[in-house]
Each structure stands twice: as structure tokens, then as C-alpha cells.
C-alpha positions in Angstrom: 124.9 63.9 80.1 122.2 65.6 79.0 120.4 68.2 81.2 116.6 69.3 81.5 114.7 72.4 81.2 111.8 73.2 83.5 109.0 75.7 82.2 108.2 77.0 85.3 105.1 79.9 85.9 106.3 82.7 88.2 102.8 83.8 88.7 101.0 87.2 88.0 103.6 89.1 90.1 103.1 88.7 93.9 106.0 86.2 94.3 103.6 84.3 97.2 101.9 83.1 94.3 104.5 80.6 92.7 103.7 77.2 93.1 105.7 75.0 95.5 107.1 73.2 93.0 108.1 76.2 90.8 110.0 77.1 94.0 111.6 73.7 94.7 113.0 73.6 91.2 114.4 77.2 91.3 116.3 75.9 94.5 117.7 73.4 92.1 118.0 75.1 89.2 121.6 75.0 87.7 120.4 78.3 84.9 117.9 80.2 85.3 116.3 81.9 82.6 113.5 84.5 83.7 111.2 87.3 81.8 110.2 90.9 82.5 107.3 89.8 84.5 108.9 87.1 86.6 109.1 88.8 90.5 112.4 89.5 90.9 111.8 88.4 95.0 112.0 85.2 93.3 115.8 84.7 92.5 116.4 84.4 95.9 115.2 81.2 95.8 117.5 80.0 93.7 121.6 78.7 94.7 123.8 80.9 95.0 126.2 79.1 92.2 122.9 79.2 89.8 124.1 81.1 86.5 120.8 83.9 86.6 120.0 84.8 82.7 117.5 87.8 82.0 115.7 87.7 78.9 113.1 89.8 79.3 111.1 91.4 76.6 108.8 95.0 76.8 107.6 97.1 74.0 110.1 97.6 71.9 113.1 96.5 73.9 113.9 92.6 73.5 116.8 91.0 75.2 116.7 88.2 73.0 114.4 87.0 70.1 112.3 83.8 70.5 114.2 81.5 68.5 117.4 82.8 70.6 116.2 82.2 74.0 115.1 78.7 72.6 118.5 78.2 71.8 119.9 79.5 74.9 117.9 76.5 76.8 119.1 73.9 74.5 122.6 75.0 74.6 122.4 75.2 78.5 121.0 71.5 78.7 123.4 70.1 76.1 125.8 71.2 78.7 124.4 69.0 81.0 122.4 72.0 83.4 119.2 72.0 85.2 117.6 74.9 83.8 114.5 76.5 85.1 112.9 78.5 82.3 111.1 81.2 84.7 108.0 82.7 82.8 105.5 85.6 83.6 101.9 83.8 84.7 101.4 80.4 83.4 103.6 79.7 80.4 100.8 78.0 78.4 98.8 80.9 78.8 99.9 83.9 76.3 103.7 83.3 77.4 104.9 81.3 74.8 105.6 78.4 76.8 104.2 76.0 73.5 106.6 77.5 71.3 109.4 77.0 73.9 108.5 73.8 74.2 108.2 72.8 71.0 111.6 73.7 69.8 112.9 72.0 73.2 111.0 68.5 71.9 112.4 69.3 68.4 115.8 69.5 69.5 115.7 66.2 71.9 115.9 67.9 75.2 114.2 66.7 78.4 111.6 69.4 79.6 109.0 69.9 81.9 105.9 72.2 82.5 104.8 73.6 85.8 101.8 75.3 85.7 101.5 79.1 87.2 98.9 81.0 88.4 97.6 83.3 85.6 97.1 87.1 85.5 93.3 86.3 83.7 92.3 85.1 87.4 95.1 86.3 89.6 95.0 90.2 89.0 90.9 89.9 88.3 91.0 88.5 92.1 93.5 91.1 93.5 91.0 94.0 92.0 88.0 92.4 93.9 86.6 91.0 90.7 85.8 87.5 90.5 85.7 86.2 87.1 82.8 83.8 87.4 79.7 84.3 89.3 76.7 82.3 89.8 74.2 85.3 88.9 76.6 87.2 86.5 79.1 85.2 84.6 78.9 81.2 83.7 81.6 81.6 81.2 85.5 83.1 81.1 87.1 83.6 78.2 91.0 84.2 77.9 92.5 86.8 74.8 95.4 87.8 73.3 95.1 91.9 73.0 98.3 92.2 71.2 97.0 90.6 67.7 98.5 91.8 65.0 95.8 91.6 61.8 97.7 94.4 59.9 100.7 91.3 59.5 98.6 88.4 59.8 96.4 89.8 57.3 93.0 88.8 59.1 92.2 88.4 62.5 92.3 85.3 64.1 89.5 86.5 67.1 86.0 85.6 66.6 85.0 89.4 67.3 81.2 88.3 66.5 81.2 85.7 68.8 83.1 88.1 71.6 80.5 90.7 70.8 77.4 88.7 72.1 79.3 87.2 74.9 77.8 87.0 78.3 80.2 86.0 80.5 83.6 87.7 81.6 86.3 88.3 78.7 90.1 88.7 79.7 92.3 90.5 77.1 95.9 90.2 77.8 98.8 92.7 76.4 95.9 95.1 75.0 96.4 98.5 76.8 98.0 99.6 73.1 95.1 98.2 71.2 92.2 99.0 73.6 90.6 101.5 71.5 90.3 98.2 68.6 89.0 96.2 71.5 86.8 98.3 72.7 85.6 99.4 69.5 85.2 96.0 68.0 83.0 94.6 70.6 80.6 97.8 70.4 80.4 97.1 66.9 79.3 93.4 66.5 76.8 94.0 69.4 78.1 94.5 72.8 76.0 96.6 74.5 78.4 100.4 75.4 77.0 100.6 78.6 78.8 96.7 79.7 81.2 97.1 82.6 84.8 97.3 82.0 88.3 97.4 84.2 91.7 97.6 82.8 93.6 96.5 85.9 97.9 97.6 85.9 100.6 95.5 87.3 97.8 93.1 88.8 98.6 91.4 92.4 101.9 93.7 93.2 101.8 97.0 95.1 101.8 99.0 92.0 98.4 98.0 91.1 96.0 100.2 89.8 92.6 99.4 88.8 90.4 101.7 86.3 86.6 100.9 85.8 84.3 102.0 83.2 82.2 100.9 80.3 83.6 99.6 77.2 82.7 102.6 75.6 84.5 104.4 78.2 86.9 102.4 79.0 89.9 103.3 76.0 89.3 107.5 77.2 89.7 106.9 80.8 93.1 104.9 80.3 94.2 107.7 78.0 93.1 110.6 80.6 95.0 108.6 83.4 98.2 107.5 81.1 97.8 103.5 81.5 101.2 101.6 80.5 101.2 98.3 80.0 101.4 95.5 81.8 97.5 95.5 81.9 94.9 93.6 81.8 91.6 94.1 80.4 88.3 92.7 82.1 84.8 93.0 80.4 81.7 91.9 82.1 78.9 92.4 84.4 81.5 91.0 87.1 83.3 94.1 87.2 80.7 95.9 89.2 81.2 93.6 92.1 84.4 95.3 92.5 83.0 98.2 94.9 82.3 95.8 97.4 85.0 92.9 97.1 87.9 95.3 96.8 90.4 93.6 99.2 93.5 94.2 98.1 93.8 98.0 97.1 92.3 99.3 100.5 95.1 97.3 103.0 96.8 100.3 105.4 99.9 101.1 103.6 98.8 100.5 100.0 99.9 103.0 97.4 103.1 103.8 100.1 106.5 103.2 99.0 109.0 102.2 101.9 112.9 101.7 101.9 114.1 99.0 103.8 118.0 99.4 105.1 118.6 95.8 106.8 121.3 93.3 105.8 119.9 91.0 103.1 119.7 88.5 105.5 117.6 90.2 107.9 115.6 92.7 105.3 112.7 89.4 104.5 110.9 89.8 108.3 110.4 93.9 107.4 109.6 93.1 103.9 107.1 91.0 104.6 105.3 92.5 107.0 105.5 95.7 104.6 104.4 93.6 101.6 101.3 92.1 103.9 99.8 95.5 104.4 100.0 96.4 101.0 103.5 98.8 101.1 105.6 98.8 97.7 108.9 97.6 99.7 112.5 98.7 98.1 115.2 96.6 99.5 118.7 98.8 100.3 120.9 96.4 102.0 123.4 98.8 103.5 125.0 96.2 105.9 126.3 92.5 105.7 126.8 89.8 108.5 130.4 88.6 108.6 132.0 85.9 111.2 134.5 87.3 113.3 138.0 88.6 112.0 139.5 86.1 114.7 137.2 83.1 114.8 139.5 82.0 116.8 138.8 84.1 120.1 135.1 82.9 119.7 135.9 79.4 119.5 137.4 79.3 122.7 135.0 81.2 124.5 132.4 79.1 123.1 134.5 76.1 124.4 134.2 77.0 128.0 130.7 79.1 127.7 129.6 76.4 130.8 132.1 78.3 133.1 130.5 81.4 132.9 127.5 82.3 135.0 125.7 84.4 132.5 125.3 84.6 128.7 124.2 87.9 127.0 123.0 88.0 123.5 122.4 91.7 122.0 120.8 90.3 118.8 120.0 87.7 116.4 122.9 87.5 114.7 124.7 86.9 118.1 122.6 84.3 119.1 123.1 82.0 115.0 127.2 83.4 116.0 127.3 81.5 119.3 125.2 78.6 118.9 126.5 77.9 116.0 130.0 77.6 116.7 128.8 75.6 119.6 127.0 73.1 117.3 130.4 72.9 115.4 132.5 71.7 118.1 130.0 68.9 118.3 128.1 70.5 121.3 124.4 71.3 122.2 122.6 72.9 124.8 124.1 70.8 127.8 127.2 72.3 127.6 124.9 75.6 128.5 123.7 73.8 131.8 125.0 76.1 134.3 124.6 79.0 132.5 122.1 81.5 132.5 120.9 83.1 129.4 120.0 87.3 129.1 118.3 88.0 125.5 117.7 91.6 124.7 114.2 91.3 123.1 111.5 89.0 121.9 113.1 88.4 118.9 116.6 87.2 119.8 114.7 85.1 122.6 112.5 83.5 119.9 116.0 82.6 118.5 117.2 80.9 121.4 113.7 79.2 121.4 115.1 77.8 118.1 118.2 75.9 119.4 115.6 74.5 122.3 116.8 77.4 124.8 114.8 79.8 127.2 115.6 83.4 127.7 116.1 83.8 131.6 115.9 87.1 131.5 114.6 89.8 128.5 114.6 93.5 129.6 111.1 95.6 129.5 112.6 97.9 126.9 115.1 95.9 124.4 118.4 98.4 124.7 121.4 97.9 126.7 120.5 100.5 128.8 117.3 98.1 130.0 119.7 95.4 130.5 121.6 96.9 133.2 118.4 98.3 134.9 117.3 94.5 134.6 120.5 93.4 136.5 120.7 95.6 138.8 117.4 94.8 140.3 118.5 91.2 140.4 121.1 92.4 143.0 123.3 89.7 142.1 126.2 90.6 139.9 129.1 91.1 142.5 131.6 88.4 141.7 129.6 87.1 139.0 131.5 86.0 135.3 129.5 87.2 132.1 130.5 86.5 128.9 129.2 89.4 126.4 129.0 88.2 122.2 128.0 90.9 120.5 128.9 92.6 117.3 132.2 94.2 116.3 130.7 97.9 116.4 128.8 97.9 119.9 128.5 100.4 121.9 130.7 100.0 125.2 128.2 101.8 127.7 126.9 98.0 128.6 130.3 96.2 129.3 131.2 99.3 131.4 127.9 99.1 133.3 128.1 96.0 134.1 131.5 95.5 135.8 130.6 99.0 137.8 127.5 96.8 139.0 130.4 94.1 140.2 130.5 92.0 137.3 133.3 90.2 135.6 132.7 90.6 131.9 134.4 89.4 128.9 133.2 90.7 125.8 133.6 88.5 122.2 132.9 90.0 119.0 130.6 87.3 117.5 129.8 88.8 114.1 131.0 91.9 112.1 128.9 94.0 110.8 130.2 95.9 107.5 128.9 98.0 104.7 127.4 96.5 101.7 126.8 98.0 98.1 123.9 97.5 96.4 122.6 98.1 93.0 121.4 102.2 93.8 119.6 102.9 90.7 116.2 102.6 91.5 116.7 104.4 95.0 118.2 107.1 93.6 115.2 107.5 90.8 112.6 107.2 93.4 114.0 109.4 95.8 114.9 111.8 93.0 111.3 112.1 91.9 109.6 112.3 95.4 108.2 108.6 95.6 109.5 107.3 98.4 107.5 107.7 101.4 109.1 106.2 104.1 113.1 105.0 104.8 113.4 102.7 107.7 115.9 102.3 110.1 117.0 99.4 112.3 119.9 100.1 113.6 122.7 102.6 113.7 125.4 101.1 111.2 122.1 101.1 108.7 122.1 105.0 109.0 125.4 105.6 108.6 126.0 103.0 105.8 122.8 104.2 103.9 124.0 108.2 104.3 127.7 107.2 103.3 126.3 105.5 100.2 123.4 107.6 99.0 124.4 111.0 100.5 122.7 113.0 102.9 121.4 115.6 100.2 120.0 112.9 98.4 117.3 112.6 101.3 117.1 116.4 102.4 114.5 118.0 101.3 112.6 115.3 99.8 108.8 113.9 101.1 110.1 110.8 102.5 110.0 110.4 105.8 112.0 108.7 108.7 110.6 105.8 110.7 113.5 104.5 113.6 113.7 101.3 115.9 114.7 103.0 118.8 116.3 105.6 120.8 119.8 104.4 120.0 119.1 104.3 116.2 117.2 107.6 116.6 120.0 109.6 117.9 122.2 108.5 115.0 119.7 109.7 112.4 119.6 112.8 114.6 123.1 113.3 114.6 123.4 113.1 111.0 121.1 115.8 110.9 118.0 114.5 109.7 114.4 114.4 111.5 113.0 111.2 113.0 109.1 110.8 112.3 108.3 108.1 113.8 109.7 106.0 116.6 108.8 102.1 117.5 107.4 102.3 120.7 108.1 98.7 121.2 111.9 98.5 119.6 111.4 95.5 117.5 110.4 95.2 113.9 106.9 94.6 114.7 106.6 97.4 116.4 108.8 99.9 113.4 105.6 98.5 111.4 102.8 99.4 113.9 104.5 102.4 114.2 104.5 103.5 110.8 100.8 102.6 110.6 99.6 104.9 113.3 101.6 107.4 111.6 100.0 107.0 108.2 96.6 107.1 110.4 95.7 103.3 110.2 94.8 101.7 113.8 97.3 100.0 115.4 96.0 96.3 114.5 96.5 97.1 111.3 100.4 96.1 111.8 98.4 92.2 112.9 97.2 91.2 110.2 
């Protein structure tokens, strides 16, 4: 049976700007053929079994010729595959989507077009420039800035009309030809003082915006060594940027932050930092795996109702224990006689996802605080406690509980193993002093990150270190590094707030 190809617009760079339909199709795709300008984070929406094929094009660097990309789509569809052709921006706006659709049609391949948010509108908005405005611009034109007049023999652009244009002009892919564009507009009647802007990497944390006029923009771009990808905007609406620039004024805009959590858990921290404007590089140094002896966990879960307390010291522990409970065909009623202790609000929130409320959440989110909370209860002697946690957890908690008179059964709910990732970008950014912060949310991430990267790659660099709490801070210091900030509340939001304060931002910046 023949497959189908979906030409999906990935949006201009911010992965949050992909359409609901586009994200849905990524999850169904058996093959994803993606471009240079499609945000890499979008590939996380693809299924684990999906074949990912990069066909990106940069100036002078083409992975595949355009005709070969079309042939690849046809081939995969004829193999019966569901194919998503993920294209930056909108497929039909300077994305050669029309040519690809023609090639599919000629080959008799079924296809569907899923429009995307185009850079001409989105990058402008993220730079604080509305492309239309009742007082300043009633029309808006999109123009290719990459037209090769020498090859075609004559320009297909009506420069005379554009020179008289009173609204907004958006030139795509025009950095190389910026002097020609600005000169052609002026030669055809445009006022040299017409406001103009150049927006690089629009809608991403790498966004840069230059403003000037039609007569000065090319010179400014050369002075600032502006490189593609970039959008050129020309028109009176550019003057609104000074008042409407919302994106580049976010608290952590311009900061590059390394996140060392596991792939599964990095999302919350990455999302919060990204929302505040930071460029986040994920370095998944650990991965969470089931226990080496799953039978032991299963046996403990089967008799959880016999315990007076179940202590869960992480979200991973909640997922492991309650996931096993569900696999056994049981629900919260199995815990009717058991009280629950969660080490912190994130763990308590995850319990609520299973319809369970924590009976005890200590004031500070470390093992020592759990002991203090139980000591105040004065009811542990003779009580049975199940302590479900990681294989590498410290012994302080079970020892302390036994000193308080409890009978403690420990069970490994999950294992924390070292993860490997492509370190190319991390090492390059560290070497060039382009990393502002390194975040650590556990002692395991500290040890694994340093084992993989090497202490010498960090020492003497400008990157500051942010720790989630005292246990993690102790591990960082034992390794010979300085902790620049530590969260007051030992949670991901607390860690983000600590970084914001260190950057001179108000505490409520992290609540944006």
C-alpha cells in the first residue's frame, strides 16, 4: 500500500509555534525529513521508531539537492511509509514547498500541506514590529532576497513598484544581497531615511535585531558581522520597535544555560528558562531505568498496604511505584491504610496525578528535613516504613528512621545511569566562553557531567554554577568547583528564581 507525504510548516524557529496539526503528524510519522531551520526540539515529538533524515541546506552546504529530496519523499511513500517533510516557516512561502508538491503530484503520491507560521510575520512580531498598523502600514509584501539576477538574466522583482511602496516590505534570505536590495529600492524612489530592520534567528533565544534606515542598514550589518538566517523589514512600522520590543527584554534573554538533567526530566527546567528568554543547551548526563531486580519492587508493591508509611523521595519514585501498582491491576485503594510522605512539592504534585494526597511534605526538600518532620510526629517507634528510591541514594535517611524506632524496608524503585549525548556544541560553547550558567539538579548529574566533559573544560571559564540544594552543592564543591548560586527552595522553580536573582532580576521574573 502506498504511503502519504505531509508537507508540514515547522514555524520560524520557536518550537512552540508549530501548529497543533503539525505536532500531531510528527507523532504519527514513520519518516521525518527535516530542514536546517526546523527547530531540533520538534523532533522530540516524533515516535521512537521514526526514521529521522536531515536534508538541511545552508549557504554553500547542501546535504541533498532539491530534486534528490523530492526523490527521497517519493521513495519513502512508495515503501508505504507515512512521511512528514518538516520545513522551516511555511512550506509555500519561499520554502520550495510548491516544487515538492509538484514532484509528489507528478509521481502520483498522495500529499497534504500543513501551513506554518512564516518568519515575515513571526520574526517581526518577536522583534516588536507589527507588519501592519492602521496608521503606518495598510499593505505588506513578502519578497525573496535571494534572487539570482545574473543566472536568470533579468530580475522578476518589480523594483519600481517596491520603491514606491508605502506599507511594509519583508525580504527573506537577503543578508548577502542586502546592499543590492537597499540600493535598488533607493534608485527606484524610496526615501533613504525609510526605517529598516534586520532580524537574525528570529523567534529564538539567539535573536538579534539591528535597526537603521534603507541607506544605513547594509553598512550596519557589515559592521556587526551579521550572518544568515535573517529577515529584512522595511517600512514605518519599524519605528514601533522601541516601544513594543517585548521578546528581547525578557529576564534571561541573551544568556546561554546548560541543563544537565535526564532527557525525560529536562523539559520542566528547559521550558521555564526558555520562557524567560534563555538559550538552553540540554546535556542529559543521567537516564532513569527500571531496577535491576524488578521482582523485588513488585513484591514490595504487592504488600504496600501492610506499611504504615510509604516515603517517596522523587518524581521518579512515584512513577516507578505507582506504575508497578497499575501493572498489578490495582489502584489507590491498595494504599488505604498507608500514609504517604513526599520529599517536596513536585513529588506531591505527581502523587496527585494518581489521585493521591501526601500526608507529609517537609519544609525543606532533603532527607534531613524528612527526619525532622517525623521526629516532631513522635510516632515512629514500631511503625513499618517502605522507602522507595534510587539505587544510588544516600544512607542517611534509612539510618535516621531506624534511630527513631521505625522498621524500614528499602527498595530500589529505579536506577540512575550515566547518559551520553553529542557533546560537540557543549564543548564548543564552553571553549569559546559562550556559556553563562551550568545547572545541576542532583549529585548524579554533577558526577556524570564532569566524568564526560572533564573538570578542565570548566575551570577558568565564565560559566557560573547553579545548584538545586545543599546535597548537590556539596558534591560540586567536593569536585573542586565553586557554587555561585543555590536555590532557597530545593525545586526547579527555586533554581530558576536563584538564577534570576543572580542576574539582578526580581524574584517574580521567574513566575512569567
